[in-house]
N, C-alpha and C positions, 0 to 999 in steps of 0.2 A: 311576498308581502308579509306573511305571518312569521317568516324567519326573522324579519326585522322586529316584529312584535316580541318574539322570544328574547331577542337581545335587549330590547328596551325594558322588559320586565325585570331583568337582572340589574339594570342601572338605576331604575327609579322606584316606583311604588310597589313593585312585586307583581304578583299574579294570583289568580284564583286557583287554588289547588282543590281539586275535587276528590275527596277521599270517601269512597262508598263504604259505610260501616253500619253496624247495628248499634244503636244506643240501648239503654236499659229496657225500653219497651220492646225493642226488636227481638230480644231474647224471649219475650212473652208471646209475640205474635208475628214477628217479621219473617221475611222469606229467607230461609237458610241458604238458598242458591245465590244470594246476592251478598254474601258475607265479605268476599274479597273482590272488589270491583275496581279499585284504584281511582285515579282522576282521569277525566276525558281530555282530549286535545283541546287547546284553547288559544285565544289571542287577546291581548290587552292593549288598549290605546289610551294614552294620557294626553293631557292638555297641550304639551309641547309638540305633539304630532298634529292635532287638529286645530291648534292655534286659537283656542277660545277658553271660556271659563271651565274650571274643573267640574262643576256640578251640572248634571243632566237630569231631565225630568220625564221625558217621553220618547217613544221609539215607534217608527213605522217604516214601511217599504212600499214603493210605488210599483206600477205594473212593469217598469223596465228593470226592476231589481235593485235600484239604488236605495241606500239606507238613509234615513233622516232621524235626527236626534234633537230633542228640545233642550235648549241650553240657555244660560243667562245671556249670552251674547246674540242669540237668534236661533235660526234653524241650521244645524250642521248637516251638510250633504256629503255623502261618501259613496264613490263609485267603484271602490276596490283598489284604486290607484291614488287618487288625490282627494283632499278635503276642501270643502267650500263652505263659507259661512254666509247665510242669507239673513240679513237683518230685517226686522219689521219696520213699519213706517215710523214708529216712535222709538225704535231701538230699545224695546223692553224685553223682559224675560219671557221666553216661550215656555208655557206650562203644559200644553197638550198638543198631540199630533194624531191625526187619523187619515187614512186613505179612503176616499169615497168610492162609490161603485163605478164611477167614470175614470178612476185612476188618479184623481187629483189629490194632492196632499193638502189637507185642511190644517190650519194653524190657529191655536188659541194661545193668547199671550196675556200679560198683565195690562188690562185696560184696552185691548184691541184684539180683533180676530180677522181672519181672512183665509186666503189659500195661495198656493204657489202656482205661477203660470210662467210660460216661456215668453220672453220678450222677442223683439224683431230679430235679434241675433241668436235666438235659441237658448238663451241663458235664463235660468230660473230666477224670478223676482217675486217678492211678496206683494200680493194684491189685497188691499184692505177692504173689508166689508163693513167695518164699523166706523169709518172716518166721517160719514155723513149722517150718522145716527144722532138723534137728539138725546136719547138716553145712553150715556156712555157706559159700557160694561165694566165690571170689576175684573177680577182675575178669572179667566176661563178655567173651570175645574175639569171639564171633560167635553169631548166632542163625540156626538152620536150620529154617524151616518144613517140616513133613512132612505126609503124608496124615492121620495119626491125631493130630497135635498139633504140637509144636515142640521142637527141641533148643536148649538154652542151653549154649554151649561155654565152659569155663574151662580154665585151664592143667592142673589136676589132676583135675577132675571134670566130667562131662557130666550135665546135668539134662534129663529128658524130661517134658514136660507134655502129658497126653492130653486136656486140657480140664477135668478134674476134680481129678486128683491129679498130684503131682510126684514123680518117682523119680530118685534119684541113682545115677550109674555112675562109680565111681572107676576111673581108667585109669593114672595116674601117668606120663603121657607127656610132661609139660611142654610142652603144645601152645603154640606161638607164634602160629600163624595158622590159620584154617579158612575155607573157602569152599564154597558149595553147588555140587554137580555131580550132575546127574541127580536121583535120589531120595535121594542121599547127599551126601557132602562130600569135598573134598580138604583134608587137614590137613598142616601141617608141624610136627613135634615136634623138640624139642631132642635131639640125639644119635640121633634115629631117622630124620630126614629126612621124605620124602614118604610119606603113608599115605592109604588110602581108608577112609572111614567110611560104613557102610551098615547101617541099622537097629540102630545101637548097636555093631555089630561092626567091628573094625579089621582091615584087610588091607594088605599091602604092595603096591608097584608095581614094575614092571620098568623099568630105565633102560637106554637104548641105549648101546652101548659108546662111541660118540663124544660122549656127553653128559657133561660134567664133573660133579663133585660139586657139587650145588646147595646154597647156603648159606642160603637163605630163600625165602619165598613171600609176595608182596604182593598178588596178585590172581589169580583164576581166572575166565576169560571163556568161558562155554559157546559152542561153535561149532555143534555138532550134538548130537543126543541122546547120542552116545557119544564126543564129542571136545570138547576145550577148549584154550584158550591159557593157559599158565601164565606168570606174570610174576614175575621176581625183581628185587631192588633193583639189583644191579650186574652181573648175568650175562645180562641180556637176557630174551627170551621163548622158550618151548618149547611143544611140542605134546604134549598128552595124548590118546592114542588108546586107549580102553578103560582098561587099567591099565598102559600102556606110555608112558614119556616119551621123546620124540624131539626132535632139533633141528628148528626151524621154518625154512622157506625164507624168501626175501625179504631186503630190505636194511635192515630196521628195527633189528636188534640192535646194530650199531655205535653208532647214535644213543642207544638205550636204555642201553647199557652206559656210554657216556661221560656221560650226563646223569642216571642213576640213577632208575629208575621208582619211583613211590610207590603208585599204585593205577590201576585201569582199569575201564571199563564198556563194554558193547556198546550202540551207538546204534541209532536206528530204521532207518537205511539199511543196517545190517549192518556198518558200519565200527566199529572199536574205538578209543575215546579213552583214551589212556594219559597220566597225569600224570607229570611228572618233577621231580626236585628242582631242576634247573636248566633254563632255557630253556623253561618252560611245559609244553605238552602236545604229544603226537605222535599224529596220527590215522593208523592203519594199517588195511590191508585184512586180511581173515581169513587170507590166505596169507602174511602177514608183510611185505608190501611197504608202503612209506610212501605214504600218500595225500597228506598234507600235515601240516606241523608247526604248532604253536601256541606263540607266544612271549609272554612276559609283559613288560610295560613299566611304567614309572611307579613309584609308591610301593610297590606290592605285588610288585615284581619278585622278591623273595626269599620270598614267601609259599609255604607248603607245603600241598599238597592231601592231605587225610586220607581223603576219601571222595568218590565220584562217583555220580550217579544220573540216569537218563533218565526223565522223567515222562510222563504220558499225552498231553501236548501236544508231546512230543519235545524239550522243553527239557533242556539238560544242566546239572545242578546240581553245584556243587563246595562241599564242606565244607572251610574253610580254617582255618589257625591264627590268622587275624585277621579272620574274617568269613565271609560266604556269597556265592557268585557264581552267576549264572545266565546261560547262553548260548543263543541261538537257533541250535542246531547239530544237524543240518545246516539251512541256511536259504538261500533264493535271494538274500538281501540281505547284502552285506558292504561294508566301507568302508575307505578310506585317508584319514586326516585328519592334523591337526597333530601328534597324539601318535605317529603312524606316521612322522613326518618330512616330511609334505606340508604345507608352510606356505603360507598365503595362499589367497585365493579362486581356484577353478579357472576358467580362461578358455578353454582349448583342450586337446584330447586327440587323439592319433593313434598309430598303430603304425608305427615306422620301424626298419628293419633288425631286424624281429622283436622289437623292444623297445617297451614302452609308454611313450610320451613324454607328459608332462603339463605344461602351461603354467599358471602361476598369477601373481597380481599380485606374488608374492615372487620369481619367477624361473622357471627351467627345471628339471624333475625327470624322472628315469627310474625306472621300476619294473621291476626284473629279479630273477628268483629270489625274487619276493614281497617284496623290500626296496626302499624308497624312497631314491633317491640324489639329492642336490641338485647340479646341474651348476654349480659355482661360477664358471667363466669367464664365464657369461652375466651381463650387467650390469644388466638392467632387468626390467620386467614383460612377460610374454608376453601378446599380444593375438590371435594367430592363427598357424596352421600351413598350409603347403602343400608338397607333395613334387613334385619334378621332377628328372629326370636323375640320380637316385641321391643327391640332396641334399635336406635339409629346410630350407625357408625360413621364417623366423620374423619376424612383425611385432611391434614392441615400441615402448614409449614412448621408448626410447633409439635407435631406428633400425630398419633392416632387416638381418637376419643370415642367413648361410648355414652350415648344420651338415652336416659330412660324416659318413660311417659310422664313420670312425676317431675322431670326436669333435673334429675341428678346427673352430673357430668363426671365421668371416670376416665383417667388417662391410662391408655394401654401401652403406649410407646412414645418415646421422644424423637423417633426418626422422622425426618422430613418426608411426608407422605404426599404423593402427587395424585393418587386415585385409589379407590377402594371398591371392591365388588365382593359381596357375600355369595358363597356357593348356594345352589338351589336347595340343598338340604339344611342350610343354616349352620353347619358345623365348622365351616372354615371361612376365614377372611383372607382375600387375596389383595395385597397392598402393593401398588407401584411406587418404587423408590427412585431416587436420582441415579442410582448405580445398580439397579436390579429389581428383584421381586422377592417379597416376603410373604409367607403364609402363616396365619395364626390359626391354630387348631384348638377347638373347644376342649378344655381339660378341667372337668369339675365345674367350679363356679368361675374359673378364670380362662385365660388363653395362653397357649404355648407357642412361641415364635420360632419359625424355621426359615433360614435364608436359602433360596434356590440357587445352587451353584451354577446351573446351566444357563442362567440369565444374567447378563452383566450390562444390559442396555438401560437407558432411562425410560421407564415405563410411564406413559401418560394416559392410558386407558386400558380397561380389562373387560372382556365380554365372555360369558360362559355360553357355549353352544357346541354340541349338546351337553347334557349334564356330564361333568367330569372333565370336559375339555375347555381350556381357557385360551382366548385369543388376546394377544398383547399388542397395544399400539405404541409406536415410538414416533418421535418428531421427524427423524430424517433417516431412519434405517429400516423402513418397512414394517411389516407385522410378523408376529411369531405365533406359532401354534404350540401351546404348552399342554402336555399330558401329565397331570398330577400323579397318576398311578405309576408311571415309569420315570417321571422326573425329567423327561427329555423335552427340549425346546427346538422347534424347527422353523427356520426363517422362510417366509414365502416371498419369492421374487418373480422375475419375468417368466420363468419356467412354470410357475404355478399360477400365472395370470396376473400378477401384480408387477407391472413394469416400472412404476414410479415408486421410489422409496420414501417420498416426501408426503407429509400431511395426509396419511391414510387414516380414515375414521370408520370405526366398526359400529354396526347397529343390528339388532334382531327385529325383524318385521314378520310377525306371525311365525311360521315355521321356516323362515329364511334368514340366513346370515348374509348380510350385505356389507360391502366396503366401498367407500367413496374416496376418490382422489382427483387430481387434475385431469386424468384421462377419462373420467366418467364414473358410472355406477356398475359394480360387479357383484355377482351372486355366487355363493359357495356351492359347489357340486360335491357332495360327500362321496358319491361313488367313484369319482375321478380324483378326489382330494385336491381340487384346484378351483380357482375362481374363473368365471366366464362373464362376458359383458351382459348386463341386464338391460333389455330394451323396453321393459314394460312400464318404466316411469319416464325416462328421457334418454335419448340415444347417446349423446356425448356431453351432457351438461355436467359441469363441475359443481358438486354439492359439498358444502362444508359439514352440514348436519342433515341427517335424514332420520326422522323420528315418527313412528306410527302411533296411533291412538287405539282405544278399545274398539272403535267402530270400523277399523280397517282403513281409515284415512291416513294420509301422510302429511307431515309438516316438514318443510325444508328451508335451508338458507343456502345461498350460492357460495362459491369458493372464497369470495372476499368477505364472507360472513354477513352479507347484506341481502336485500331482496327476498323478504319472507314470501313463501308460496305454500298454498294449501291444495293438496291433491285429494279431491273427494272421490271415494270409491263408488263405482257405478254397479249397483246390484251385486251379484255373486261372481261377476267376471273379474278379470285382472285389469280392466280398463279404469281410467281415472279421469275426472274432470278437473282441469287446471283452473284454480281460482287465485288471482293475485291482485285484482283491482281494488278490493277493500283495503289492502295494505300498502297502497302506493304512497300515502302520506308518511310512512315510516320506512320506505324502500332504501333510504340512504343511511339508516342506522344499523351498525354492526351488532350482531348477537352471537354469543358464545354458547348459550344453553337453550334447549327446547324441551319443555315439559308439558306434554298433553295431559290435561286434567279431564274431569268428567263433563258430560253434557255439551260437547263441542267447544270447550274452552281450552286454550293453550296459553302457556306462559313462556315468554322469551326474555332471556336476561343478557345483559351486556354492560358496557361501561357507562351507559346513559340510564340505567335503572332496569326495573322489571316491568315488561309490557304484558298486558292481558288482552288476548284476541278472542272475541266471542262470536262464533259463527252462527249463533242463534239470532243475533240482531241483524235484521236486513236493513240495508241502507241504499238509497237510490243513487246510482252512479251514472245514470244515463240522462241527466238533465241537459237540456239543449236550449240555452238562452241566447238571444242575439247580443252581439257586442255593440257597444254604443260609441258613436263618434261624438266626443265631448266638446271638441273645439276645432275650428278651422280658421287660420289667421294668415294674413299677408303682412308685408312690411308696413302697410297703411292701417292695419288694425284687424279686429276679428270680423268674420263673415257670419251672416245669419245661417242658422241650422234649422231646417224644417224637421219637426219630430214625427210627421206622418209618413207613411210608406210611399205615398204617391207625390213626393215632393217634385217641384218643377226644377229643371236644370238652371242652376245659378249662372248668370252671365257676369263675367268679370272684364274690367278694362285690361287692355294689353299690358299695362304697367304692373298689374297685379298677377304676374306670372310666376311668383315665388311663393309657395304655399307651405304651411306647417299643419299637419293633421295630428290631433291628439285623440286617443281612443282608450276605452277601458271595458273590461268584462266584469259586471257586478257579481262576482263569485267569491265566496269568503271561506274556502276550505282551509283547514290547518296545513301548515308547511307548504302552502301552494305558491308556485311561481307561474303565473299565467303567461303563455307564449302567444305571440301575434304573428299573423301573416297578412300581407297587403299586396294590392295590385292596382296600378293606375292604367285602366284600359286606354288603348291607343298610344301608350307611352312605354310602359314596362313590357318586356317580352313574356313574362309569366309571373306566377306568384313568387314572392320573396321566400327566403329561408325563414324558419321559425325563430323569433327573437323575443326576449322579455322586455324590450324597449317599447314603451307605449306611445310612441310618436314617430312621425315620418316627415321629412322635409324634402321638398322638390324646389329646385332653383332653375329659373330661365326656361320655363315651359313655352314651347311654341304655340301659336294660335291654333285653336281647334276645340273639339268636343272631347271630354274626358269623363270617366266615372271612376272615382276612388272607392275601392272595396277593401274591407278588412274583416278578418275573422279571428277567433281566439280558440285556444286549446287549454283546458284546465288540467289539473294534476292527474285526473283519471283518464286523460287522453280524449275526452269528449271535445268535438269541434263545434263551435257555436254557429248559429246562423250568421250570414254575412250582413254587414251594414254597408250601405252604399251612399255616396255623395256625388251626384252628377253636377258637372259644371261646364261652362263654355268660356274660353278665353277669346275675347273679341279680336278681330283683325284690326290693326291700327289704320287710321284714315289714309296714311300715305302708302298703304298696300292694298287699298280697295281697287276694284276693277276699273272704275272710272279714272282713278289716279294713274293706273298703269297705262290706260288708253291715252291719257293726256301726256304722260311721259313719252309714249311712242310718237305722238304727233309732233311734240316739241323737238324730239330727237331728229325726226325726218326733215323738219324745216331747217334745223341747224346744219344737217348734212347737205341739203340743197344749196344753201348760201355758201357753205365752206367750199363745195365743189366749184361753184361759179367763180368765187374769189381765187381759188387755186388755179383754174384754167387760165384766167387773165394773167396771173403771175407767171405761169409757165410760158405763155406766148412771149411776154416781155423778156423773160430770161433766155428764151430761144434765140431772139434777135441779138441780144448782148453776147451770147455764147458763140454765135456764128462769127461775129466781128473778132472776138477774142481768139477763136480758132485760126482765123486767117493770119492774125498777127503772130501767133505762137508758131504757126507752121513755118513761117519764114525764119524765126529764131531757131527752131529745131533743126532746120536743114543746115544752118551754119554751125550750130553746136554739134551736129552729128559728125561733121567732118573732123572737127577738133577732138571729139570724143573717140573717134576711131583711131586717131594718132595716139591719144593718151592710153587707149585700150591696149595698143600694141606694147607701149612702154610698161603699163601696169601688168600685162601678162608676163612679160619677161621678169619684171620685179617680183611678181607673185610666185613665179616658178623658183626664182632665187630664194625668196623667203621660205617657201615650202621646204626647199632643200636644207636651208639653214635650220629650220625648225626641226626637221628630222635629224639633222646632224647634232643639234643641241640635246634632243631627247636621248639620242643613242649614247652620248658621252657622259650625261649626267648620272647614269647609273653605274658607271665604272669606278672602282676604288683602287685599282692597281695601276701604277704609273706606266709600266711598259705596255700593258694591255690598252690603257687609255690612248697612248700615242699611236699604237698600231691601228686602233679603231679610227682615230682622227685621220691618219694618213689614208686608210682604205676609203674613207668617205670623201676625202679631198680628191682622190683619183677619179671619182665619179663625175667631177665637174668638167665642164667643157675646157679644152685647151691644156688640161693637166695630164701629162704622160706619166709622171712619177712624183713621189714626195718622200721626204726624209725628215728625221727628227734627231737632234743631238741634245744631250742633257749633260749638265755639269756634274762631274764626279769629284766630290770634295776630297776623297782619299787620294786621288791621283792628280788633282788640280788640273784636270783636262776635260775637254768635251768628248764624249763617246756617242756613237750611233746607238740609239735605243730602239728605233723602229724604222722600217723602210717599206715603201709600196711602189709598185710599178715593175720595171724590168730588172732592177738591181736586187740581188739577194743579200740578206744581212750577213751571211757568212763571208761575203767578199770584203766587208768593211768592219768585221767584228773586232779586229785588232787595231783599227785606226784610232788614234787619239790626236786631238787638236788642242793646242794651247789657246788661251783667250785671245792672244794676238793673232794666231793663225786663223781662228774662226772669224774674227772681225775682218781680217784681210780678205778672206774668201767670200764672205757673205755681205759685208757692209761697205768696205772700201770701194770707192768708185761707183757706188750704186746710187740711184735716185730714191730719195725718201718720199714716197708717194703720200703716205700718211704717217703719223707717229709710230715709230718702230716697225714700219712696213717698207721694205726696200725692194727696188726693181733693178735687175741687171740684164741688159741685152748684149749680145756679142761677148758672152761670159769668158773671162780669162782667169787662169789660176796662177796668179802671180804670188811668188814667195809663200806658197801654201804647202801643206803636206802633200808630197808627190804621189803617195799611195792612193789618195782619194781621187786625184785627177786621172790617175791611170784607170780607175774603175768607171767613172762617169764624169762628163763635163757638159752640162746642159747649155743650150743656146739661149734660152730665156729662163730667168730665175726670179721668183718672188720669195723674199726672206722675211719671216715673221719672228720678231724678238719677243720672247716671253720674259718679261722683266718683273722681278719681285723685289721690293725695297731698294730699287735702283740698280740691282745686279741682274745681269742677263743669266737666267737659269737654263734657258733652252733656245735652240734655233729650230724653226719649222720651215721647210722649204717646199715650194711648188715649182716643178721643173717641166720644161718643154724641150725635148731633145731634137726636134726636127727643124724649128725655125726661130728666128729672132723676132722680137716685137709680137710675140704670140698672145700676150695678155693685154686686155683693154680695160676701159673704165668700169665695165660691169664686174670684171674679175676683182678689180681693186675694191669696189664697194662691198663685194661679197667677203673678201678677206678682212676688210675693216669691221664688218658686222660680226665676223667670227672671232676676232682677236680677243675681245673681252671675255667671251665664253671660254676660250682656250685657257686664258690666264686663270679664270675662276676654277675651271676643272683641274688645272695643274695644282693650284694651291690646295684645293680640297683633297685630292688624292695624296699629296705630300703629307698633309695633316693626318689623314686616316692611316697612312702607312706608318708614320711616326707613332701614332697612337697604338696601332696594332703591335708594333715592336715593343713599345713601352709595356703594354698589357701582357705580352708574351714573357718579357723579362720579369715583370712583377709576379706573374703566375709561377714562373720557375722558382723565383726567390721564396714565394709563399710555400710552395711544395717542399723546398729544402728546409725551410724553417719548421714546417709541420713535422717533417721527418726527424729533424734534429731535436725538436721538442719531445717527439714520441720516444726517442732513444735517450733523451737527457736524463730522465729519472732512473733508467736502467744503466745508462752508460757510466755515470759517475761511480755508482756502486760497483758495477762490474769491473771497471778499470782498476779500482782499488783492490778488488779481489784478485784480478789478473796479476797485478804487481806483487801482491802478497804471495801468490801461489807459484809464480814463475821461478823465484829463487829457490824455494824448497824443492821444486821439481829438478832444478839443475843439480842441487846437492844429491838428490836421490839417484839421478842418472850417473853422476860422477862417482858417488860412493859405491854404486852397484858395479861399475867398471873396476874400481880399485879393489873391491872385495873379490871380484873374479880373479884378478891378477894374484891377490894374496892367497886365494884358495889354490890356485895353480902351484904357487911356491910351496904351500903346505903339503900338497899332494906329492910333490917331488921329494920333500924331506921324508915323508912317511914311507915312500917307496924304498928309500935307503935303509930303513929299519924294519923291513918286512920280516926278517928272520926272528925278530924278538916277539912277534905277535902270533897268537893262535889263529887257527883257520876261521873260527867264528868271529874273532875280533877283526880279522882282515875283511871278511864279508860285510860286517856291520860298518866298518870304516869306509869301504868302497861305495856301499849303497848310500851312506850319509853324504860323502863327497859328491856323488852323482846327483842326489836330490838337491843339495845346496847349490850346485852349479846350475841346475835347471831353474831353481827359484830366482837366482840372481839374473838369469837371462830374461825371465818373465818380468821381473821388476824393471829391468832396463827397457824391455819392449813397451810395456804399458806406461812407463814414465815418459818415453819419447812420444807415445800417442797423446798423452795428456798435454805434453809440452806443445805439440802441434795444435791441439784444440785451443789452448790458451793463446798461442801466437795468432791463430786465425781470429780469435775474439778481439785481439789487439788491432788487427787489420780492420775488423768490422766496426770497431768503435773509433777508429782513426778518422778524422774529418777529411772529407773529400775536397779536392781543389775545386774552385768555382769558376776558373777561367777556361772556357772552351776554345778550341782551335779548329779552324776550318782546314780540312786536308782532303786530298784525294784518297778515296777509300781503298782502291785496289793495291797501290804500293804499300800502304800501311798494313793491310791484311797479310800480304806476302812476307814482308820483313818480320813482323811480330810473330806470325805463325811458325816460320822457320826457326826463329830464336826459341820459341816456346818448346817446340818438339825436340830440339837439341838439348834443352835444359831437362826435359822430362826423361829422354832416353839415357841420360847419364845415370839414372837410377836402375835402368834395366840393361845390363850388360849383354852384349851379343844379340840384342833385339833388333829386328829389321822391320821397319814400318814405312809404307809408301805414303807420302804426302802429295795429294793431287789438288790442283787449283782449277776451277771452272768459273772464272769471274766474268761479269758482264763486260762486253767489249767497250761500251761507251763509258767515258770517265764519269765518275760520280763523286761529288763533294759532300762531305758531311761535317758536322760540328762535334768534336770529341774532347773528352778528358783523356789525354794520351796514356797516362800511367794507369788509370782505372780501367780503361778499355783493354789495354794490354794484359792486365791482370785477369780480366774475363776470358780472353783468348787462352791464356796459360791454363786456367782452371778447366776449360772445356777440352783442350787438347790433352791435358793430364788425365782426365776421366776417359777420353777416347782411347788413349794408349793403354790404360789399365784394362779396358774392356777387351781390346783385341789381343793383348798379351795373355789374358786369362783364357781366351778361346783357343790360343795355340797350344795350351797345356793338354787339351783333350782332342784337338784336331791337328794332326801332324802335317797335313797337306794344305792347311789354311794359309792364305796370304793376307796379312794384315794391311788395311788401307784406311787412311783418313782423308776425306774429301771435303774441301772448302769451296763453296760456290756462292754467287750472288745473283739476285734477280730484282728488277725494278717492278714496282706495283703501286699505282695511285699515289704518286708524290713521295714514296718511301722506297727504301732499298732493303731487301731481305738478305741476311747472311745465313747460310746453312753450314753447320759443322756436322758431318755424317761419318760414322764409323761402321765397319762391318763386323763388329764384335758380337758378344753373346746376347746383347739386347737386355731389356728390362721388363719384368712381368707387368701386366696392365695395372694390377692393384697397387704396384709400387710407384708407377708414374704419377699418380695423383698426389704423392707425398714428396716428390723429388725436391721441390722448392721450399719445403718446411725446414726450419733450422734444426741441426743435429740429426737429420735423417740421412743415412748413407747406405749404399748397397755394398760397400767395401767392408772388409774386416776392420775391427777397431784400430788395429795397428797401422792400417793403410789410409783410412779416411776419417774426417772430422764431422762431416755433415753440414759444413758451413760454406763450402765453395759455391755451390749453385745458389744458395740463399743470397750470398753477397753479390754474385754475378747478376742475379735478377734485380737486386736493389740498384746496382750501378746502371743497368740498362734502362730501368724506369726513370732514373735520374736524368738520362739522356732523352727522355720523352719517347722512349721506345718500349718494346714489349719482347718477352721471351717465352717460348713454348717448346714442348718436347713431343716427339713422335718416335715410337719404338715398337719393334716386333721381336718378341723373345726368341733368341737363337739366330736372329738374322741381322738386325741393324738397330742403331739408335741415331736420331737426327735432332739436333737442337737448332731452332730457328730464332734469329734475332732480327727485329725490324727496327730501322732507324729512319728518322725524317731526313729528306734530302735538302741541302742548302740550295736555294734558288738564286 
C-alpha cells in the first residue's frame, strides 16, 4: 500500500521530508545527539486516491483501527485497503471528529452533528443528532467526549448528547477554539480569552503577571492529569497548571513565534509534535525544549496542517489543506536522500572533525545541524575515506585528495583511486588502483609515491591487520596478503581456506580479521596463516558487509546487499542476539556501506540514499489487531455484516451460493504489503497460501453450513486475530425431505402402472408371436432345403474364389515375366483336373512363340529349343477348338495337325484349355491347361474359374512387361549417365592431354631415330679411328676409347628412355581414346580361350626362349555376358603381359621354377568371376594398395608405364563389373574380374 504512496508522491504533490536539524536556537540549548537524524519513513495520500476534496480538518481512529478524516465532502473512512466517503445528512463540510468511550465516531459538521453507525448491511452511515433540534447549530468547532456522553461545541451554543437525547446550552461566548483537558475543556472565546469548561459550567483562569495577553489558542496538549501545554499561533507555548497559565521554560518559543504554530499532538514517546505555518514541524519535549525540528520540502512546502493524530501503531497522521500525510514518528529508521540534497549513490561514510562526511558518486557532502551540504570544490566521485594525522584522505575517480579540518582540499595524485587505507602509524597511505597498488610515504610536508611491482590486480579494498600487514581485496581474484617490509604479495586461495575467488570482503572485528564470501564467514588464524570457518555469527550465511561497532555489536547485510541485520552482543561471551525485525521495512533496499556511529546508531548507504538506524528507539512490533471483513456480496447485492463477535449465522437462499468476501487489516506501516490467508470451513481443505489480494470469490457453493475465516500478516510477520463470518446456504424446496418422499411415491406409482401395462402387452405379443412362428416354421423348412442346395453350390464357388484370390495375390507381387508365368502355371496345376500347364510367349526378335514356363510332368529342357510360328500356334491351340468364352478355347481328343512335330513328340494332352493373352489385338502369349489321362476332363466350374482368371493374367502380363521395359530403360540410362560422367571427368584433362601427347610423340620419334642414327654413325667413326691408331699417342688412344664408350652408353640410354616415354604417351592415347558403346552378348568361355591364347603369343614374342604354361579351368556350364570385345581383349592382354613379366622375372633367380598362368571362372550370385593367376614373384602388400593408381608400376621404367591396370579397371567398371587383386610376395598374384551374367 505504502509503496503505492511513494510512487504517487513523485507524480503529484510531493511528500513531507523530515529533516532533523538544529536551528539557531538548537546551537544554544538543543540536543547534540540529534544533529543528524534525517527524515522518517512516511506515506502521502492525495485527493485522487481518496476521491474527495483536497482539504481535510480532523482525524480520529475507532476501536477496530480504521482511520477517519474530516473533509469538505464528508467523513473519509480508510481501512488500509480502500477509501469510503460517508456524507452527512445535509452533505456539509465536516469540521471535527472524535471517538467516544464506546468506540463510536462522533461527527461535527457545518450546521449539523451526529455519529457514525452501522446499517443493516454493516455499512457505516451518518446518524444525525441535530436534525430534530429547534436551535440549529452553527459550525461545530470541537467535540469533547465525556463520561456520560459527548459535548458538541459551536461558537454560540454547546450541545450535550447523553446517548439518547440532545440538550442545547446557549452561552453567547463566541467560542473560537476548544480542546479537551482532563474531564473538561480549555476554550478560547472572543473578547473573553481563556476559559475552563467543566460539566457545562464555564470558569475563568488565572494568568501569571509575566504572561502577555494571549490572542488565540490553536492546541492544548495534556502533560499530566492537571497540566497541559497551551499553544498559540504567534505567541508561542505556555503552561497550564490547574487553572493558572504560566510561561513555559525551554527554547522552543522563539522558533514557534517566528514560524507560527497551527496545531499539536502528543506522541507515543511523550514528545510533542507541533505543526507550523512555515518550516514544517517542531518536535519539543514536555519541558519546552526543542527535541528536533521537522522541515517540509518539495511541492507541499507551503501546505498547512489543520489537525494531527497519533494512531494505535504510533504513526503520526496530518490533515493537510491538500491531502493527508502519515509519518513513522518516532521511528528507528530515517533517511537522507536526493530530496534532502544528498545526490548520487552513497559510497563512503565517516565522521571527521565531529561532522558526518558522506561520499557519493556525485561528489562529497557534509551533514551538519541536520542539513546536507554539497562540498563543491571536490571534482569527482568519492570511492573511499581514510583519516590520518588530522586530515581526511579521499579516493576518487579524479585522483587522490587531502581534506583539512578547515575545508582546504589538496590534490595528491590524478590516478583513478578505488580505495584508500592509512597505516596505523599515519605515515603511509595505501591506495588501490585499477591495475595495482600504490603507497604514499610521508616526506616532509608532502607525500612520495611508490608503485608496488608485486601487485598487478585491481584492488577494491585494503585492510591493515596486524600493523604492517595489509590485506587486499579484488573483485574476482580472491584476496592477497601484502607485507610492506618485504614487498611480497601472496594470494590466498582454497589451500589457505578461501575457496571462492569472487566477492571476498574483509573486516576487522575486535582482534579478529574476518572475510566473507558466498561460502560463509571465515576467521584468520595467524598461527596457521590461513582462514577457517567462523561459526560464532552464522554457520553458512553469505554476508556482503560485516561491520562491528564500539560496543562489540555487529551490523551486516546479506550477499545481495539487502536485509540489514543487527547482532547484539550478549555480555562478555561470543554469543549474539539476532535483531532484524525493526529493519523489515527496508529489507528490500540494497546497501553498499555500513558505518557504525556512536550510541547505537549506524549509517547505511546505497543508491537510495543514506539511512540512519537508531537502536536506542524502541518500537512495538508485536501488535496483534484483528482483520476486518469489510464486505460480503452475492450477485443479488451486499449482505449484512454484524460487527459483534457473537453474530448469528446468516441464512442465505440457495440461489445466493456465489459469494465475494472483501477484507482489510487496518495497519499502516511504511513499505508494507499486508498478506492475507483465508479458509471456508466445510469447503476448503485448509488455509490458503498467503496473498496480498484482499478479496476472495466462491462460486456455486452447495447447500450447508459454512464459516469464512480470514487472518492477516503485516510487514513484521505478525499474524492478526481471525475474523469469521458464519453463514448457511438453504436447501432448495425441491430438495427437501418431503419433496424427496413425494418423488419416491410418484415414482413407485409410475412403476406399478408401467409394469401392468407392459404385462398386458407382453401377453398380446406372445399370442401374435406364436402364430407368426407357426407360419415361419413352414417357410423355413421349405427354404432350408433350397438353402442346402445353394450352400453346396456356394461352397464350391467359395472354394474356387478363395483359390482365385490366393492366385491373384501371388502373381500381383511378381515383376519378372518368366517368374510370373512359372508361378501362374504352378498355381494352375493345383486346381482339380489339371495335370500340367504350359506358357508360350511371343519373341519379337525371332517372330516365333517360345515356351517360357512349364508345370507338371514335362521339363522345360525338353521344349527349350521349340519355336512355333503364329500360324503353328493357332493351328495347335485354336483351330478346331470350341470357344467357351472370349479367348478361352477347349479341345477334346487333341490332335496335332500340321504343327511342329517336336512339341507333339514331347506331349499330347487328351483335354486342353487354351487361354489367349491378347494385348492391343495381338496374341502375346498362350497359356494351356492340360489333362493327359482323359478327354472331356474339364467342366463348367473349370471354365468359370479360367474366365475369372483371364483378366488378372492379362493385367499381370502387361504390368510385368511394363516394369521390365522400364527396368531395361533405367539400366541403359544409368549406363549412359555413368559414361557421360566419366567422359565429362576426363574431358577437361583429355583435350589438354591429347594435345600434349600429339606434341610430344613426334619429338620422341625424332629422339629415338636420331639416337639410333647417332649410334650407327659412332660405330663408323670408331672404325675410322681404328685405322689411324698408329698416329695417336697412348693417352690419346685411352681418352678416345673411353669417350667413344661413354658416348655409346649415353645413346643407348637415350634410346631406352625415349622408347619408355613413347610407350607411356601411346598408353595415354589409348586411355583418352573413346570407348565403343555397343555391347555384344557372347559365350564367355570361348572368348576367354581365344583371346588369352592370342595375348600370350603376342607377349611371348618379346621374351625369346621363354616357356610359360597356360592353364584353363573354366566353369562347365555355358555363361553369356555382354562385352565390348576390343576393350575386354585389351584387359586380358594387359593382365597376361603382367603375369608373363612376373613369372619370367622369377625364373632369373629360381632355375627349377616352372612358370604357369592359370585362367579360371566361377559363378556367384548372378555374376561370373574370372581369375587370372600366375605363380610369379608376387607383389608386396604395401604396393597392392596402389596397383590401380595411374603411373604406378612395379616394373622398371623401361618395361612398364603404370597405366595398364588403371585402364583395365576403368574398362571393367564400364562393363558394370569390378576388379581386385590378391597377392603373396614370392608365391603368386591373382587378379579377379567380376562381370554380370546376361539372363
